[in-house]
Structure formats: structure tokens, C-alpha cells
N, C-alpha and C positions, 0 to 999 in steps of 0.2 A: 583785757588782763595784761598785766605788765610782767616782763621777765622776772624770775626770782619768787614769784607767787607759788603758793602750794596747789598742786594739781592731783586730784585723785582720779586714779583710773581702775574701774571696775573691770572684772573679766580680764585682769592683767595677763594672765598666761593663755588667753584665748588667741584665736588668728589674729585678728585686727589689733586687740590690746598689746600684743607682744611685739607688734611692728611699730605701734603708736608711741610706746614709751621711749624707744631710743631717739626718736625724732623729737620728742618733748625735751629730753636731756640735751640734745644738740643745741635746741633753741634757748636753753638756759633756765628752763623751769624746775623748780624743785618737784618731785614726783613721789606720790604715794600709791603703792600698789595693793589693791584690795583682792585677796584670794581667800578661798575656803581652806586651801591646804598650802601653807607657806613653803612646805618641802619643794613644791614644783617651782618655785622662784629660783632656788638654787640651781637649776638646771639652764637658767638663762645667763647670757654674757654680761647683762647689766644688774644683776641682783644686788651687788654691793654698791650700786650707785643710787638706790632708791629706799624709801621707807616701806617696810612691810606692814600691812594691817590684815589680821585674820578676822573675817567677817563674812556673814551670809545674809543676803537681802531678804531671805524668808524667816530670819530670826531677828526681829527689830532691835533687841537689846544689844546685839553685836556691833550695831551700826554707829553708835554714838562715838566710840573712840575713833573709828576709821574716818569719820567726817569732821573731827575737832581741827579747827584751824584751817580747813580747806577753803580756798577761794573759788574753784571751779571744779566740776566733777564730770567725768565721762562715764556714761551708762551703756555698757557693752555686755549686758547680762540677757541670756535667754534660758528657757527651761524645756528645750526640745527633747532632751533626754528623759524627761518625766513621764514619756508616754502619752496616752490620751488625755491626761489631765494638765498638759503643758501649758495650754491657754490661761487657765485659772491661775497657775502658779506665776505666769509671767506677769499678770496684772497685780496680783498680791504682792509680788516682789517690788514692783514699780511704785505702788502705793506707800509700802514701808519706806523705801528708799527716799521718795519724794518728802514725805513728812519729816523724816530724820535730817535731810538736807536742809529743809526750811528752818527747823529748830537750830541747826549749827550755823545759820547765817551764810550758807553758800550762795555765790552771787550768780552762779550760772550752771545749768546742767546742759551737756551736749550728749545728744542720743542718736545712734545709728540704727534706723529702721529699715523698712522695705518698701519699695515702689508698688504702685497699684492704685488705680483710681477708685474712690470711695463709693462710686456709684456701680461699680463692677461686682459681680458674684465672686467675691474673693475666696481663695482657699483658707482654711482655719489658721494656718501659719501666718499668711499676710494679714488677716484680721487681727490676729494676736499682736503683731508687730505695731499696727496702727493703734490698737487699744493701749498698748504699753506706753506709747508717746503720750496718749490723753491723760493716762494715770499720772504721769510725771507732771503734766502741766497743771493738774489740779492741786498740786502742792503749793503753787503760788510762786515758785522759783522760776525765773525766765529759763525757758528750755530752747534750745536750738536743735530741731529734729531734721537730721538728714535722712532722706529716703533714696535707697539704692537698689539696683537690680543685683544680678550675679556679680560677684567680685572676683577678679581674675588674678591669680597669683599662686605660686607654689604653696601648697598647704591648704588653700581655700577648699572648702567641702564641694562647692559647685565646680570648681576648676578640676578637682581631682575626680569627680564623676565623668567630666569630659575627657580627662587624660586616660582613665582606664578603659572606658568604653570604646575610645578611638584605637588606643593601642591594641586592644584585645579582639576586636571584632573587624575583620576585613570586609565583611558585608553584615549589615543590620537591618533586620525588619523594624521599621520605625512607626510609632504611633503618631497620631495627629498632632500631639502637643509638641512635637519637634518642629513644627511649622508656626508656633506662636512667636510673635515678635518680643524681643528683649533687647535691653540696652546695657550691655556688659560694662563694667568700669574696672580699671587696673587699681589694685590694692595701694600702689603708690599714690594714686589720685585721690583715693578716699581718705588716706593718712594726711595728705595735704589739705584738704577741705577741713578735717577735723582739727588739725593744728591751727589754721588760720582762723578758725571761727572764734578762738579766744581773743584775737586782736580785731575782730570785725563785730563791733557793737551793733551794727544794724542787723545782724542775723539773730539776735536774741529775741525770743517769742516768736520765731519764724518757722515754718516747714519748708524745707529746701530740698528739692529734687536734684539728684546729681546722677549722671551717667557718662559713659565714654563717648568717643567720636562717632561710633557706629551703631546703627540700629540693625540687628541681625535676627535670625530665628535660631533656635537652639541647634538645628540641623546645620546651619551656616557655621556655627561655632566649631562644630565637631569637624566639619570640612577645613575650616581654618587652621584648627589645630593639626590636622593630618598633612596640610601643606607645609606647615612649619617643621614637621618631623620627616618630611619627605615619604609619606606613605599614601598609598592609593586605597581609598574607602568608598565602598557602595552602599548608598541609603535607599532602601525600598520602602515607601510609605503605604501603610494599610490603615483602614479607618476604625478598626475594632478595639485596638489596645488602650485601655483607659490608663490614666496616670496611677490609679491604685495598683492595677495589675502590673504595670511597667515597673513599679517600685520593687517588686520581688525579683526580677532578673537584674535590675541595676544593683541592688545589694549583693547579689550573687557574684557579679562580675567585678565590682568595684569594692575594695577593701574599706568600706565606709560603714559605720554603724547604721543598723536598721532604723534606730531612732531619729536619726538625722535624714536618711534617705526618704523615708515616707512623706513627711511634710514638704520636703524640698521638691520631690517630684510632684506630688500633687499641686503644688503651687505654679507649676509650669504651664497649667492650663490658662492662667491669667497673663494678659499682655502686660508687660512691665516696662514702660517707655516714659521718658521725661516729657511732661506736658506744660510744666511751668518752667520758664527759662531764667527765673530770678537768680540763680546760681551764677549766671554769666555776669550779671550786674554787681552781686555781692562780692565775688571773688573773681575779678576780671583778670588777675594775673595768673590763674590757673587754666592751663590749656589741656583738656582731657586727651588722653592717649588713645590711639586706634587699638582695636582689638588685636591686630597683628603684632604691635609693638608690646602690648601686655603679655601675650603668649610667649614672644621671644624673651622677654625679661624673666617670665617663669621658668622657661626651659634653660636659661642660662645658670639656674641653681642646680643643674644636674652635675654638681661638682663635689668632690669629697668634703671640702671646707663648709659646705652648706648642709652637710649630713653628719654633724658630729655624734658620737656613740660614746657615752661615758664609760671609761673602763671600770671594772669592778676592783675592789681592794684585795688583790691576790697576795698573800704573803706566805703561802705554804709551798716550798720548793718542790718542783715535780708535778704539781697539780696544774691541769689545763682546763681552763673554763672557756666555753664557746658560747656565744650568744648571737642571734640573728634578728634583724628587723627588715621590713620592707614598707617603705612609705615615700610618698611624694616622688614616685618613679624611680626610686633608687632602693637596690638591695644591698644591705650592709651586713657582713658577717665578721665578727670580731673574736679573736683568740687571746687569751691572756695567761701567763704564767710567771711565777718568781723564780729567779735564777741566783744562785750562790756565786756571784760574780759581780765585778764593777760594771758600771754603765758604759764605760769605755770599752771594755771587753765585749759586751752584748752588741754594741754599735759596730764594732770591728767584725763581729761574727755575721750579722745580717748584711753588712756592706761587701763581704767577700762573695756572696751568692752569685751564681751566673758565670758567663765566660768558661774558662778552663777549669774553674772550681765546680762547675756544674750546679744542679739543683737536686733537692731531695726527690725520689722517684724519677730519677734523670732520664730513664727510658721514656716514660709517658711524656715528659716535656719535649723530648726530641721527636717523638711521634707527633706531637702537636705541632712542632716546628716543620716537620715534612708535610703535614696536611696544610699547613699555612702556605708554604711554598706552592703547592699543587693549586691552591685557590688564588695565587698571584701575590701573596703577601711576602713579608721580608724574611719569614722563617727565623732561624737561629744563627744564621751565617755572620751576623755582625760582631758576635762576641762581646768583649768587654774592654775598656780603655786600660792601658797599662799604667795605672797611677793609684795611689793609696786613697785620695780623696775625691769622692764622686761629686759632680756638680750637676745643676739643671741643664738639660741638653744633651747630656752623655747618653750613649745607648748600651743597654746590656741585652743581648740576644734580641727578643722582639719586645723589649721594654725600652722606654724612654724615660730617664730621670726627669721629673717635673718640679720637685720640691724637696729641699734638704733643711736640716737644722744640724749643724755640726755637732757631732757627739751625741745626737739625741733622736733623730728622725730621717727617714728617707721615704719618698713616695715615688712609685714607678707607674707610668701609664703604659697599658698595653697597646701595642701597635700591630698585633697580629689581626687577621680578618676576624671580625666579631660582629654579631648582630646586636650591636650596642657599644657601650663604652665600658672600659674596665681598668681598676687601679689596684695596686698591691702596695700596702704601706707597712712599715716597720717603725716602732717607736721604743724607746727605753727610758725610765726614769728611776731615781732611787726609791726603794721601799723602806729600807732601813740601812744601818751601817754596813751590814754584810750582805745586803740582798738588793738585787735590781729587779725591776718589773719590765717584762717584755710584752709588748702589745703588737699583734699582727692582724691587720684589717684589710678585708677584701671588699671592694666597692664595684658594684655592677649596675649600670643603667640600661635595661634591656630596651631594644627599639622594635616595637610592633610584637605581633603574636609569636614570630620565630624566636625573637629574644627571650620571651618568657619560656618557650619550650627548650630553648638551648640551656638555660640556667637549670630547669627542672631535670632534663635528662643527665646532665653533668653533675648535678648536685652530689650523688653518692660518691662519685670519683674525687670531686673536689674535697669532700670531707676526709678522705684518707690523704690525699695529697698535702692540704694545708695543716692537717694534724701532724702529719710526720715533719713538715717544714718547721713549725714552730719547736717542736722537740729537737730537731736537729740543730737549729740555731741556739737553743738553750744549751745542749750539751757542747757544741763548739765554744760557746762564750765561757762555760766552766773551764775548759781546757785552756783556753787563751788566759783567762784570769790566774790560774794556777801556774802556768809557766812564766807569765809576765812578772809575777810578784814573788818569785823565789819560793813558791809553795812547793807541795809535794806534786811533781808532774806524773800523772798516773800513766800506766802501761797496761796493755792488754797481752795476755798469752806470754808473759815473761818478757821478751824483747820487742814486742810491737810497740814502737814508740807513738804516741798520740799525734805528734806533729807529722810523722811520716805517713800514718794512717790517713790523715786529712787529704794527702795528696794522691793517694792511690787510685789509679784509672783516670786521673785528671791532669796530673803534672808529672814532670821528670825532674826531681830534685837533684841539684848538683851542690854537694857539701864540700865546703873548704875549710879544712882544719889547720890552724896554725898556732903557734904560742902567742903571737900578737899580730896587729895589723902591720907592724914595721918589718915583719919577716920578709926577705927578698922574694921567695917564691909566692908568698901571698900577694905582694904588690904586683908581681908579673901577672899572675893569673887574673887578678882583678882588672888590670888594665886591658888585657886581651879580650875579656868578656864584655867590658864596657864598649869596646870599639865595634862589637857585633851584636848590639843590642837588639836589632829587629831580627836577627837570625835566632837569637835567644828566645824572644817572644813567640816567633813563628813555630818553634819546636816544643812550646809549653813547658820550657825550663824555668825552674824556680831555683834561685840561688840562695843557699844557706850558709852564712858565714860563722864559723864557730871559733872565736878567738878569745876565749876567757871572758873577762869584764867587757871587751869591746865587741861582743858578738852582735850580729844583726841578721836579718832575713829580709832581703830585697823584695819590697812589695807585700810583704806579709808581716808576722810578728816575730820579734826577736826571741831566740830560745833562752829560757831562764838558766840559771845556775844548775839545777837539778835535771833540766832538760839537756843541757850540754853533757852532762856526765852520762845520761842514757845514750846520747847519740854516739859519744866516744867509745862506750862499752860495745855497743851494737856493731859499729864498723871497725872496732879494734884500732882506734886512731890514737897516736901518741900525743902526750900533752907538750912534748918539747920539740916536734918536728912537724913538717907540712904533709898534708894528705889530701888528694883530690878523689872524690867518690861520685860517681854517675849511678842514680837509681832510676829503673825503668818505671813506666806506669804501672806495672804489674807488682811493684814493690820489691823486685830483685836488684842485686847489684850488677850493673853492667861493665863498669870499669873502676879500677882503684890505681892510683899512681901517687908516688911519693915526689914526683916532678910535675911542674905546671904542665897542662895539657893545652896544646895549640888548638884554636877554635875550629880549624879546618878538620883535624883529627876528630874532635868531638862531634861536629856536625856530620862528618862521614859515618861515623859509628852509629849515630842515632838514625840517619837516613836509611841505613841497611836494615833497620829493624823492621819485622812484618807489620808491627802496629803503626809505625811511622809511614810505611809505604801504603797502607790503607788510608791513613789520613790524607795523604798527598793525592791518592785517587780521588777521594771525596772533594778536596779543594778544586781539583781540575774539572770534576763534574759540575760543581756549583758555579 
């Protein structure tokens, strides 16, 4: 096959098909994806780069359009979910597809089947795989049939069984089939064979056995996975547990459908090892990976970018939708809401979390920080950098910034002691002109049984914490948007300004009122404070400058026109004169002066406060 020719991929949204299509596109082939439900294609990153064909191999009338103009077709269909009738449906589907391909003038069919000697007493699943290949050949179209054993990759059914059994069972009573020899193969290698077969004419009309670099037992594969994860696992072999009985406890422990588990487990009684080395001659430039390398690549996908979760279209302000999924070793919990604010305001709201600003349910976060310190972790002592724009590498308490998209997204990786790996991510995007969407996602990749138990035990608490967090961020975004854009800056209890309430128990606001930035007292005060920036930060001071149109808020948001009016009214500040106001963390006024206040005087006053003395004791203790 030459590049540019049209290639049909059946089972396009299945495990192998979804990884094959991007490789074909990279190679320059035109691709048509055949699926029964076209909506599933929309969840892929490549859906807009392929032709979509809605068809079902069990309904021959639907195949004609899917195969029209196709030069070669990949047959990646199976019917294991059809229950006890899956073998008959497999053969019927292959016969229908083969006949339709012959009528359409397809030049080649490439089929991925299963290893296993013809003379062996094969399981029903493996017999069906072989019979499917024979049914395709009867069409007269040249068929390249690859036969492979267990495919290793994140999302592969066989690999996920290994993952969950090994992660969740520190010790396992093992049936004899765990000693059956098997030659696993990395999914990347499978895709390489499939793609190169289009350019390898000699593979047409051949059965090609493919496997990885290692011949192992299923027990060896579990031990190899355990080594890669740093887990210790004990396997105790017994002679009485049959594959059929084993399938019951496998489906209980692994989140894999029983329809898949039973045929797969029952097939493990058969030795599946490459006996024909023709693949080495036909595809000499492919060097199969070791099992250890294949597992390492699969585990490298325990990252948030490998586990996207499609946000729901939430356009009702105040309504929070939460969803959760657990797959491929990752637990993902996503919360979404719509906010009557700009995306810039939402971004500012979630990037100000942590440090002196604190967290929703702050007491529980600090308790977790104390526990982390006791366990030898970083705790919450690192605080937050004193700058408005966060960058990868910055630390916020016991999180590290690992990814940002300016004005849109921030991802934090947890660096506290955890039985696994965790991330907290915030995103915002416009929903409509006056509405922004806020998405909060928690990722957790548990390590071993303790990681699973850790999540289960803390899950009720997490529901409370993260529900309050998304509501707190949404509320703060509304306040920021109101005050930044000259809208109505809301107040609570008459004179409780929203801006000031945001700092209560977290910061010591210093408000500098002046008619303009050129006022001599304002210039003097600003210069003094800029010379002692480290002391200002150490004492959790936030400087709010209220100078009419030139107002600002260093490190925070600028008060809008209505907000300024509220601040002047609350602190009885004149519009034509200078006023310096210090507010304590408890929200009460500690100092008012119509003259600039020297930094030494300001710091002495703060350092004499009981709350500040407690803070200094904690710093000395840490």
C-alpha cells in the first residue's frame, strides 16, 4: 500500500484500533473509522482527521458504504460481550465482512487474532480467534493474520487484570494456570506490525506469529509488574482452582466486565508462545520490547494528561455537577459549575488559593499539613511565592505547580506523603458572553492496597472539602468580576466589604488612601514600604492603594470604583487627603494615621499583637 490510499479501521474505538489510527495518520494514510456508534468517535483526539462510517459487521447491508473506495481494511472486531454465543457471532461477522470486502475490491485485510497451536486443546476464545481468521480468508481477499498473546499497555484488558490483581492483593492464592507460559507483547509493537504490514507485500496471505522479547508465566508477569511499582507480592500456588472458578474472583477484584474476564481467564490454560519465527524475517526492523519496558511505558500513563474527562455543559449559575471515574489505575473526580464572571476573574480566584490566603476548610488542610510533617513530609511550611503569575516549578504549601495555561488552567501536584500520586487542577473557559465555566478536577493514582484504602477512607471528607472549594472559588470569582468591572460591589451586613472579608484571618490589609498617586504622603509611604518588601511579606501584609482611577492592590485585585466608595465609607477616609489604615487579621482597625507611617513603627505594632507572636512561635518551632 502506498501512502495516501484509503484505509478502513474496524473497531476504531477499541483498544488497539484507537492506538492504530493515530499512527496511520502520522504515516500519511487517509483513514476511515468504522463504528456502530459514531458519537464515540467524538471522544477521541483524532475524530476530525478521519472519515466516519457507521456500520455493523453483523448487518451486511451496512457494510457496502463503509468499504466503498477502501484499499485495505483492518479487522479488529470481536464479540466477547455477546455471552455464550460470542463464537458464532464472531464467525458470522467475519464472513459478512469478507464477502463485502471482496465485492468492494479491497486489496488486503489485516486481522489481529490470538496465539495458540492448532493441535492444542484451545479455549473457546482462542478457537474463535483462529476461526475468524479462516472465515476472512474464505472471501478470497488476501489476509495478513497476526497472532499475538497478551497485549501489554495501559487500557489493555489483560494488562488491567494484571494491574488490579497485583495492586490489590499483597498475597494471592494462585491457580495452576498462573504457571502457563505466555509471550506478552507491547501494544506499541503490535501497532508497528499492523502499520508495516501495509508496506510488506510478502505478509499478504500469511499467518504471522508475533510476541515480545520475553517468554514468561502469568505469575512472572504479576511479579514483574510488582517490581515496577515497588510492591512486594507473595504468590502461593494451589492445584485446585480452575480457570472457570478463577474468573469469578478476578472479575470481583478487577473493574473489568465479566463478559471479557471469563473467556480471557479460561484461555490462560493454553500456552501461547511464538513457534514460527517468520515475523523476524518479514519485519526485520521491528525489535520487540521486553516485558519490563512495556510495563514501564504503560505506567508512564499514570498522568492527568492521559486521563482526560470531558466536562459537562453546565450553564446554570450556582449548580455544581460532580462526576467520578476509575480506570487504568487512575481515580478522577471532576466538579463543574457556571459562574457569572469573566474567565479572567475565575482564573484569578483559583490562582490565589494557598499560602496566606488559605484554603476552604483551612483547618483540615492545616491538620493534614501537620500529619505530613510528622510523617517526614514538607507540610504547609513552604507557603506561596509573592508574585501574581504562577509558573511550573513554583510551590504552594505542599503542592507544586506542574502545568499552567495563562488565564485558563493551573495544575498542582501533591508533594505531601501519599500512598500514590495526586493532582489538583482548575480550568476555566467561556460558557457564553456573561458566563464562565469553572472545572475542578482531582486525580489520584493509588499505589497498592493501602492507596485504595486511603482513598476509600478519606472519600467522604474529600466530598465536603472539594465541594466547598469549587463553591468558594466561584463566589470569589463573582466578587472579583463585580469589583474589577465597575459593577455593583456587594457587601455583607452593611459595612462588611467583600474585599476585606476575603482577607480576614489570612492577611493584614494596609490601606493607603490618597487623592492621587502624586500626593507627597502617598509617594513617601509607598517608597518606605517598597524598601522593606521582605518584612511586609513575612507579616502577611497586603497593600491596598485607593487613589481614585489610579487605584491598585499589590499582588491582588484592584478595587473598582464602587469598591473604593465602600472602603472610604467604612474607614471614614477623605477624598482630598491622605489616610493610612492597618487592619488586623481579625478584621478590626489597629492603626489610623493622616501621616505616613514608618516601617519600624508599623512592624513593632504588628509584632506586639498576640496573633503575630503566636505566628513567630510557630515559625521558630518549624
